[in-house]
C-alpha positions in Angstrom: 0.0 0.0 0.0 1.4 3.4 -0.8 2.6 5.5 2.1 0.7 8.6 2.9 1.3 11.6 5.2 -1.0 10.1 7.7 1.3 7.0 8.1 4.0 8.3 10.5 6.3 5.3 10.1 6.3 5.4 6.3 9.8 5.6 4.8 11.3 5.4 1.3 15.0 5.2 0.7 16.9 6.3 -2.4 20.3 7.2 -3.6 19.2 10.1 -5.8 16.1 12.4 -6.1 14.5 13.6 -9.3 12.3 16.7 -8.9 9.6 18.0 -11.1 9.1 21.8 -10.8 5.6 23.0 -11.5 3.1 21.7 -8.8 5.9 20.0 -7.0 8.4 22.7 -5.9 6.6 25.8 -7.4 2.9 26.7 -7.5 2.5 28.3 -10.9 -1.1 27.3 -11.4 -2.3 31.0 -11.7 0.2 31.8 -14.5 -0.5 28.5 -16.3 -4.2 29.0 -16.2 -4.1 32.6 -17.4 -1.9 31.7 -20.4 -3.8 28.5 -21.4 -7.2 30.1 -21.0 -6.2 32.7 -23.6 -5.0 29.9 -25.9 -8.3 28.1 -25.4 -10.3 31.2 -26.3 -8.2 31.6 -29.5 -9.1 28.0 -30.6 -12.7 27.8 -29.4 -11.9 25.2 -26.8 -13.2 24.6 -23.3 -10.6 26.0 -20.9 -11.5 23.4 -18.3 -10.8 20.6 -20.7 -7.4 22.1 -21.4 -6.6 22.5 -17.7 -7.3 18.8 -17.1 -4.5 17.7 -19.5 -2.0 20.6 -19.5 -0.1 19.7 -16.3 3.2 17.9 -16.6 3.4 18.0 -20.4 5.3 20.3 -22.8 2.8 22.7 -24.5 3.1 21.1 -27.9 2.2 17.7 -26.5 -0.9 19.2 -24.7 -2.0 20.8 -28.0 -1.5 17.5 -29.9 -3.9 15.8 -27.4 -6.5 18.5 -27.7 -6.2 19.0 -31.5 -5.0 15.7 -32.8 -5.5 16.6 -36.5 -3.6 19.9 -36.3 -0.1 20.0 -38.0 2.6 19.6 -35.4 4.6 22.6 -36.7 1.7 24.8 -35.6 1.7 23.3 -32.2 5.5 24.0 -31.9 5.0 27.6 -33.0 2.2 28.1 -30.4 4.3 26.4 -27.8 7.2 28.9 -28.3 4.8 31.8 -27.9 3.2 30.3 -24.8 6.6 29.7 -23.2 7.5 33.3 -23.7 4.2 34.4 -22.2 4.5 32.1 -19.2 8.2 33.2 -18.7 7.0 36.9 -18.5 4.1 36.1 -16.3 5.4 35.3 -12.8 2.6 37.0 -10.9 1.4 34.6 -8.2 4.3 32.1 -8.7 5.2 31.0 -5.2 7.0 28.0 -3.6 4.9 24.9 -2.6 4.7 24.9 1.2 7.8 23.3 2.6 9.8 23.6 -0.6 12.4 26.1 0.7 13.3 23.8 3.7 13.2 20.7 1.5 15.6 22.2 -1.0 17.9 23.2 1.9 17.8 19.7 3.3 18.8 18.1 0.0 21.4 20.7 -1.0 24.4 18.4 -0.5 22.5 15.2 -1.7 22.3 13.8 -5.2 19.3 15.5 -6.9 18.3 17.0 -10.2 15.4 19.0 -11.7 13.4 17.3 -14.4 10.9 19.7 -15.9 8.8 20.1 -19.0 9.7 23.8 -18.9 12.5 25.3 -21.0 15.6 26.9 -19.4 14.1 30.4 -19.5 10.8 29.4 -17.9 12.5 27.2 -15.3 14.8 30.1 -14.3 11.9 32.5 -14.1 9.8 30.3 -11.9 12.5 29.1 -9.6 13.7 32.7 -9.2 10.1 34.0 -8.5 9.7 31.3 -5.9 13.1 32.1 -4.4 14.3 28.5 -4.7 17.8 27.4 -5.6 18.3 25.9 -9.0 19.8 22.4 -8.8 23.2 22.1 -10.5 21.9 19.3 -12.7 18.7 20.0 -14.6 16.8 18.4 -17.5 14.6 20.8 -19.4 12.6 20.8 -22.6 15.8 21.5 -24.6 17.4 18.3 -23.4 14.7 15.8 -24.6 13.1 14.7 -27.8 9.8 13.6 -26.1 7.6 15.1 -23.5 6.3 13.5 -20.3 4.6 10.9 -20.1 7.6 9.6 -22.0 10.3 8.5 -19.5 13.2 10.1 -21.4 13.7 13.1 -19.1 13.8 11.0 -15.9 16.2 8.5 -17.4 18.5 11.3 -18.5 18.3 12.8 -15.1 19.4 9.6 -13.4 22.2 9.1 -15.9 23.5 12.6 -15.3 23.6 11.9 -11.6 25.2 8.5 -12.2 22.6 6.3 -10.7 20.4 3.5 -11.9 16.7 4.2 -12.3 15.8 1.8 -9.5 18.0 3.9 -7.1 16.0 7.1 -7.8 12.8 8.5 -6.3 10.8 11.0 -8.3 8.8 13.9 -6.8 5.8 14.6 -9.1 2.4 16.2 -9.1 0.8 15.2 -12.4 -0.5 12.1 -14.1 1.9 12.6 -17.1 4.8 13.0 -14.7 4.0 10.0 -12.6 3.4 7.9 -15.7 6.8 8.9 -17.0 8.5 8.1 -13.7 6.9 4.6 -13.5 7.8 3.9 -17.1 11.4 4.8 -16.2 11.3 2.1 -13.4 11.4 4.7 -10.6 9.4 5.0 -7.4 7.3 8.1 -6.9 6.4 10.6 -4.2 3.2 12.3 -5.2 2.8 15.9 -4.2 -0.6 17.6 -4.0 -4.2 16.6 -5.0 -3.5 15.8 -8.7 -1.0 13.1 -7.7 -3.1 11.3 -5.1 -5.4 9.8 -7.7 -2.4 8.1 -9.3 -1.7 6.0 -6.2 2.0 6.9 -6.0 4.4 5.0 -3.7 4.0 7.8 -1.2 1.8 10.9 -1.1 2.0 14.2 0.7 -0.3 17.2 0.5 2.8 19.4 0.4 6.5 19.2 1.3 5.9 20.2 5.0 4.8 16.6 5.5 8.3 15.2 4.7 11.6 14.8 6.5 14.9 14.1 4.7 17.7 12.2 6.3 21.2 11.3 4.9 22.1 7.8 6.1 25.6 6.6 6.8 25.2 4.1 4.0 25.0 6.9 1.5 21.2 6.4 1.0 18.6 9.1 1.5 15.7 8.4 3.9 12.4 10.1 3.1 10.2 10.0 6.2 6.5 10.9 5.8 4.1 12.3 8.3 6.8 13.0 10.9 
């Protein structure tokens, strides 16, 4: 049974951590919704339908789900425009509760950011949330396929020098959790979107987690303590 924040003895151990950004470390929902609602209006689509599938994916992949017959080059063009709009719109972008303490706790431990954002958007949102950028990061520029493809997480593990089974992923979205599982990794789900995917452990936010470096070199993740 997956661990939850209400299970005080629940522990996962790992040798490296792979972190999604939006919804996991940073609450960017307000910016995401503003930009995607405008795009929905342009294309006569229901904004609520879009917001059900946008989280976790690169923009062009979301557009391909919503408009399957649309030429992909148009999706990529719109994606570039939306990335620029989202990068400029950091109003309301804040850290997920507990994220500053969590990032401080893992500062000297093996970890990487694995995000569907590009470099500019990742920099803008991590800066707006006053969170440190991990030294190793996998962004949209580094992959050929968007989540739910596992490419990003596999690349993150390789960059850190660990096998997939040694990694624990922190994710909030269905696309991200599917990608992590496809990569053969365990998952800590963060927030309400993640709970429905029955991750290996689930927390409402990062205040419900303690991180401990073990003498063995492993990382202990303790939930509900």
